[in-house]
Structures are given as structure tokens and as C-alpha cells.
Biotite code that builds the C-alpha atoms (Angstrom):
import biotite.structure as struc

atoms = struc.array([
    struc.Atom([0.000, 0.000, 0.000], chain_id="A", res_id=1, res_name="MET", atom_name="CA", element="C"),
    struc.Atom([2.850, 2.382, 0.741], chain_id="A", res_id=2, res_name="SER", atom_name="CA", element="C"),
    struc.Atom([3.980, 2.208, -2.898], chain_id="A", res_id=3, res_name="ASP", atom_name="CA", element="C"),
    struc.Atom([0.534, 3.435, -3.972], chain_id="A", res_id=4, res_name="GLY", atom_name="CA", element="C"),
    struc.Atom([0.713, 6.317, -1.535], chain_id="A", res_id=5, res_name="MET", atom_name="CA", element="C"),
    struc.Atom([4.174, 7.260, -2.768], chain_id="A", res_id=6, res_name="ASN", atom_name="CA", element="C"),
    struc.Atom([2.941, 7.238, -6.358], chain_id="A", res_id=7, res_name="MET", atom_name="CA", element="C"),
    struc.Atom([-0.114, 9.293, -5.401], chain_id="A", res_id=8, res_name="ALA", atom_name="CA", element="C"),
    struc.Atom([2.112, 11.761, -3.555], chain_id="A", res_id=9, res_name="ASP", atom_name="CA", element="C"),
    struc.Atom([4.407, 12.001, -6.548], chain_id="A", res_id=10, res_name="MET", atom_name="CA", element="C"),
    struc.Atom([1.496, 12.584, -8.948], chain_id="A", res_id=11, res_name="VAL", atom_name="CA", element="C"),
    struc.Atom([0.100, 15.222, -6.604], chain_id="A", res_id=12, res_name="GLY", atom_name="CA", element="C"),
    struc.Atom([3.465, 16.979, -6.430], chain_id="A", res_id=13, res_name="LYS", atom_name="CA", element="C"),
    struc.Atom([3.784, 16.887, -10.212], chain_id="A", res_id=14, res_name="MET", atom_name="CA", element="C"),
    struc.Atom([0.329, 18.444, -10.570], chain_id="A", res_id=15, res_name="MET", atom_name="CA", element="C"),
    struc.Atom([1.271, 21.147, -8.054], chain_id="A", res_id=16, res_name="ASP", atom_name="CA", element="C"),
    struc.Atom([4.470, 21.835, -9.977], chain_id="A", res_id=17, res_name="MET", atom_name="CA", element="C"),
    struc.Atom([2.550, 22.061, -13.256], chain_id="A", res_id=18, res_name="GLN", atom_name="CA", element="C"),
    struc.Atom([0.172, 24.599, -11.698], chain_id="A", res_id=19, res_name="LYS", atom_name="CA", element="C"),
    struc.Atom([3.068, 26.651, -10.361], chain_id="A", res_id=20, res_name="LYS", atom_name="CA", element="C"),
    struc.Atom([4.837, 26.556, -13.734], chain_id="A", res_id=21, res_name="MET", atom_name="CA", element="C"),
    struc.Atom([1.645, 27.734, -15.471], chain_id="A", res_id=22, res_name="SER", atom_name="CA", element="C"),
    struc.Atom([1.316, 30.559, -12.967], chain_id="A", res_id=23, res_name="ALA", atom_name="CA", element="C"),
    struc.Atom([4.961, 31.471, -13.562], chain_id="A", res_id=24, res_name="THR", atom_name="CA", element="C"),
    struc.Atom([4.334, 31.586, -17.332], chain_id="A", res_id=25, res_name="GLN", atom_name="CA", element="C"),
    struc.Atom([1.507, 34.066, -16.706], chain_id="A", res_id=26, res_name="GLU", atom_name="CA", element="C"),
    struc.Atom([3.792, 36.192, -14.526], chain_id="A", res_id=27, res_name="VAL", atom_name="CA", element="C"),
    struc.Atom([6.486, 36.091, -17.218], chain_id="A", res_id=28, res_name="LEU", atom_name="CA", element="C"),
    struc.Atom([4.037, 37.201, -19.886], chain_id="A", res_id=29, res_name="ALA", atom_name="CA", element="C"),
    struc.Atom([3.338, 40.286, -17.775], chain_id="A", res_id=30, res_name="ALA", atom_name="CA", element="C"),
    struc.Atom([7.007, 41.125, -17.151], chain_id="A", res_id=31, res_name="LYS", atom_name="CA", element="C"),
    struc.Atom([9.117, 42.893, -19.740], chain_id="A", res_id=32, res_name="SER", atom_name="CA", element="C"),
    struc.Atom([12.673, 43.890, -20.518], chain_id="A", res_id=33, res_name="VAL", atom_name="CA", element="C"),
    struc.Atom([13.869, 46.648, -22.834], chain_id="A", res_id=34, res_name="THR", atom_name="CA", element="C"),
    struc.Atom([17.119, 46.434, -24.777], chain_id="A", res_id=35, res_name="ALA", atom_name="CA", element="C"),
    struc.Atom([18.834, 49.228, -26.671], chain_id="A", res_id=36, res_name="GLU", atom_name="CA", element="C"),
    struc.Atom([20.974, 49.248, -29.787], chain_id="A", res_id=37, res_name="ALA", atom_name="CA", element="C"),
    struc.Atom([22.874, 52.077, -31.395], chain_id="A", res_id=38, res_name="GLY", atom_name="CA", element="C"),
    struc.Atom([23.231, 54.013, -28.174], chain_id="A", res_id=39, res_name="GLY", atom_name="CA", element="C"),
    struc.Atom([19.484, 53.969, -27.574], chain_id="A", res_id=40, res_name="GLY", atom_name="CA", element="C"),
    struc.Atom([18.495, 54.855, -31.133], chain_id="A", res_id=41, res_name="MET", atom_name="CA", element="C"),
    struc.Atom([16.558, 51.581, -31.314], chain_id="A", res_id=42, res_name="VAL", atom_name="CA", element="C"),
    struc.Atom([14.747, 50.191, -28.268], chain_id="A", res_id=43, res_name="LYS", atom_name="CA", element="C"),
    struc.Atom([13.109, 46.783, -28.263], chain_id="A", res_id=44, res_name="VAL", atom_name="CA", element="C"),
    struc.Atom([10.826, 45.499, -25.527], chain_id="A", res_id=45, res_name="THR", atom_name="CA", element="C"),
    struc.Atom([10.181, 41.797, -24.994], chain_id="A", res_id=46, res_name="ALA", atom_name="CA", element="C"),
    struc.Atom([8.235, 39.950, -22.343], chain_id="A", res_id=47, res_name="ASN", atom_name="CA", element="C"),
    struc.Atom([9.332, 37.002, -20.225], chain_id="A", res_id=48, res_name="GLY", atom_name="CA", element="C"),
    struc.Atom([7.946, 34.499, -22.722], chain_id="A", res_id=49, res_name="VAL", atom_name="CA", element="C"),
    struc.Atom([10.236, 35.969, -25.391], chain_id="A", res_id=50, res_name="GLN", atom_name="CA", element="C"),
    struc.Atom([7.664, 37.815, -27.446], chain_id="A", res_id=51, res_name="ARG", atom_name="CA", element="C"),
    struc.Atom([8.521, 41.231, -28.837], chain_id="A", res_id=52, res_name="ILE", atom_name="CA", element="C"),
    struc.Atom([5.991, 43.688, -27.433], chain_id="A", res_id=53, res_name="THR", atom_name="CA", element="C"),
    struc.Atom([7.384, 46.961, -28.739], chain_id="A", res_id=54, res_name="GLY", atom_name="CA", element="C"),
    struc.Atom([10.000, 48.617, -30.941], chain_id="A", res_id=55, res_name="ILE", atom_name="CA", element="C"),
    struc.Atom([10.933, 52.290, -30.776], chain_id="A", res_id=56, res_name="SER", atom_name="CA", element="C"),
    struc.Atom([13.154, 53.890, -33.446], chain_id="A", res_id=57, res_name="ILE", atom_name="CA", element="C"),
    struc.Atom([14.565, 57.409, -33.249], chain_id="A", res_id=58, res_name="GLU", atom_name="CA", element="C"),
    struc.Atom([13.944, 59.419, -36.418], chain_id="A", res_id=59, res_name="LYS", atom_name="CA", element="C"),
    struc.Atom([17.635, 60.238, -36.782], chain_id="A", res_id=60, res_name="GLU", atom_name="CA", element="C"),
    struc.Atom([18.516, 56.609, -37.511], chain_id="A", res_id=61, res_name="VAL", atom_name="CA", element="C"),
    struc.Atom([16.030, 56.337, -40.403], chain_id="A", res_id=62, res_name="ILE", atom_name="CA", element="C"),
    struc.Atom([18.123, 57.003, -43.477], chain_id="A", res_id=63, res_name="ASP", atom_name="CA", element="C"),
    struc.Atom([16.647, 55.930, -46.836], chain_id="A", res_id=64, res_name="PRO", atom_name="CA", element="C"),
    struc.Atom([20.202, 55.857, -48.209], chain_id="A", res_id=65, res_name="GLN", atom_name="CA", element="C"),
    struc.Atom([21.367, 53.357, -45.544], chain_id="A", res_id=66, res_name="ASP", atom_name="CA", element="C"),
    struc.Atom([18.601, 50.859, -44.739], chain_id="A", res_id=67, res_name="PRO", atom_name="CA", element="C"),
    struc.Atom([21.208, 48.254, -43.739], chain_id="A", res_id=68, res_name="GLU", atom_name="CA", element="C"),
    struc.Atom([22.166, 50.300, -40.668], chain_id="A", res_id=69, res_name="LEU", atom_name="CA", element="C"),
    struc.Atom([18.578, 50.372, -39.444], chain_id="A", res_id=70, res_name="LEU", atom_name="CA", element="C"),
    struc.Atom([18.168, 46.662, -40.172], chain_id="A", res_id=71, res_name="GLU", atom_name="CA", element="C"),
    struc.Atom([21.323, 45.875, -38.185], chain_id="A", res_id=72, res_name="ASP", atom_name="CA", element="C"),
    struc.Atom([20.204, 48.006, -35.241], chain_id="A", res_id=73, res_name="LEU", atom_name="CA", element="C"),
    struc.Atom([16.765, 46.405, -35.167], chain_id="A", res_id=74, res_name="ILE", atom_name="CA", element="C"),
    struc.Atom([18.256, 42.921, -35.361], chain_id="A", res_id=75, res_name="MET", atom_name="CA", element="C"),
    struc.Atom([20.731, 43.712, -32.572], chain_id="A", res_id=76, res_name="ALA", atom_name="CA", element="C"),
    struc.Atom([17.975, 45.158, -30.382], chain_id="A", res_id=77, res_name="GLY", atom_name="CA", element="C"),
    struc.Atom([15.648, 42.230, -30.971], chain_id="A", res_id=78, res_name="VAL", atom_name="CA", element="C"),
    struc.Atom([18.352, 39.667, -30.241], chain_id="A", res_id=79, res_name="ASN", atom_name="CA", element="C"),
    struc.Atom([19.394, 41.456, -27.063], chain_id="A", res_id=80, res_name="LYS", atom_name="CA", element="C"),
    struc.Atom([15.785, 41.812, -25.869], chain_id="A", res_id=81, res_name="ALA", atom_name="CA", element="C"),
    struc.Atom([15.102, 38.121, -26.523], chain_id="A", res_id=82, res_name="LEU", atom_name="CA", element="C"),
    struc.Atom([18.270, 37.142, -24.635], chain_id="A", res_id=83, res_name="GLU", atom_name="CA", element="C"),
    struc.Atom([17.243, 39.296, -21.681], chain_id="A", res_id=84, res_name="GLU", atom_name="CA", element="C"),
    struc.Atom([13.707, 37.866, -21.810], chain_id="A", res_id=85, res_name="GLY", atom_name="CA", element="C"),
    struc.Atom([15.125, 34.339, -21.806], chain_id="A", res_id=86, res_name="ALA", atom_name="CA", element="C"),
    struc.Atom([17.349, 35.156, -18.828], chain_id="A", res_id=87, res_name="ALA", atom_name="CA", element="C"),
    struc.Atom([14.337, 36.529, -16.966], chain_id="A", res_id=88, res_name="LEU", atom_name="CA", element="C"),
    struc.Atom([12.373, 33.368, -17.758], chain_id="A", res_id=89, res_name="ALA", atom_name="CA", element="C"),
    struc.Atom([15.228, 31.119, -16.664], chain_id="A", res_id=90, res_name="LYS", atom_name="CA", element="C"),
    struc.Atom([15.515, 32.968, -13.359], chain_id="A", res_id=91, res_name="GLU", atom_name="CA", element="C"),
    struc.Atom([11.770, 32.851, -12.641], chain_id="A", res_id=92, res_name="GLU", atom_name="CA", element="C"),
    struc.Atom([11.416, 29.191, -13.628], chain_id="A", res_id=93, res_name="MET", atom_name="CA", element="C"),
    struc.Atom([14.403, 28.236, -11.473], chain_id="A", res_id=94, res_name="ALA", atom_name="CA", element="C"),
    struc.Atom([12.747, 29.963, -8.504], chain_id="A", res_id=95, res_name="LYS", atom_name="CA", element="C"),
    struc.Atom([9.507, 28.112, -9.162], chain_id="A", res_id=96, res_name="THR", atom_name="CA", element="C"),
    struc.Atom([11.085, 24.705, -9.726], chain_id="A", res_id=97, res_name="ALA", atom_name="CA", element="C"),
    struc.Atom([13.781, 25.100, -7.089], chain_id="A", res_id=98, res_name="GLY", atom_name="CA", element="C"),
    struc.Atom([11.416, 24.900, -4.160], chain_id="A", res_id=99, res_name="GLY", atom_name="CA", element="C"),
    struc.Atom([9.918, 21.652, -5.391], chain_id="A", res_id=100, res_name="MET", atom_name="CA", element="C"),
    struc.Atom([13.072, 19.732, -6.278], chain_id="A", res_id=101, res_name="LEU", atom_name="CA", element="C"),
    struc.Atom([14.930, 17.302, -4.077], chain_id="A", res_id=102, res_name="PRO", atom_name="CA", element="C"),
    struc.Atom([18.102, 18.776, -2.552], chain_id="A", res_id=103, res_name="PRO", atom_name="CA", element="C"),
    struc.Atom([21.024, 18.667, -4.955], chain_id="A", res_id=104, res_name="GLY", atom_name="CA", element="C"),
    struc.Atom([18.932, 18.222, -8.105], chain_id="A", res_id=105, res_name="MET", atom_name="CA", element="C"),
    struc.Atom([20.273, 20.499, -10.821], chain_id="A", res_id=106, res_name="ASP", atom_name="CA", element="C"),
    struc.Atom([18.072, 21.537, -13.759], chain_id="A", res_id=107, res_name="LEU", atom_name="CA", element="C"),
    struc.Atom([20.761, 23.553, -15.553], chain_id="A", res_id=108, res_name="SER", atom_name="CA", element="C"),
    struc.Atom([21.211, 20.856, -18.191], chain_id="A", res_id=109, res_name="ARG", atom_name="CA", element="C"),
    struc.Atom([17.547, 21.371, -19.067], chain_id="A", res_id=110, res_name="PHE", atom_name="CA", element="C"),
    struc.Atom([18.006, 25.102, -19.551], chain_id="A", res_id=111, res_name="GLY", atom_name="CA", element="C"),
    struc.Atom([16.521, 25.998, -16.152], chain_id="A", res_id=112, res_name="LEU", atom_name="CA", element="C"),
])
């Protein structure tokens, strides 16, 4: 009988963890980071689930004769914002999962 209880406990803990992870995803969707490129000429905002939520471009950087510069700045800003969003997500998920893991269990190989 004790094996059944252990399995039931484990299933219950997994369901609790799934609920907490879902709640963390909702929190991450509400959090945002803003990255800059070109000394702030391009600003890109992303949320914690790595979705771009805004792009701001200063008029001075818009040059019809040099579209490649603007493209490079946008790409740099987007990549930086996504990296920062991923770091935010990793931190929040580690907090959520950390309290439910057995001591010494490391999730870093899973990207957490």
C-alpha cells in the first residue's frame, strides 16, 4: 500500500508543480525587458515568454540611403531583448522549480 501512496504523492506533487509553472508563465508574460541598440536609437521590448511587445526607433537613424544600418540596429535590439527575456524566464522558472526539487537536483542541463 505504501507504494501506492508514494505514487499518489508524486502525482500530486507533479500536478502542483505544473500549476506553479503555469502561474509562472503568466507572470512572465506580464514582465518585460527593454534592450537598446545604437546608443538607444533603437529600443526593443520583450516579455518574459520571449515575445517582442514593442519597438521604438529614433527618427535620426532612419536614413533611406542606408537601410542596412537600421536593419542591423533592429536585429541587434531584438536579439538582445530576446536574450534578456530568456534570462528573466530562466531565473523565474528556477525559482519556481527550485522549491519543489529534491536537494542537490540540478536543472541547468535542461536550460533551467
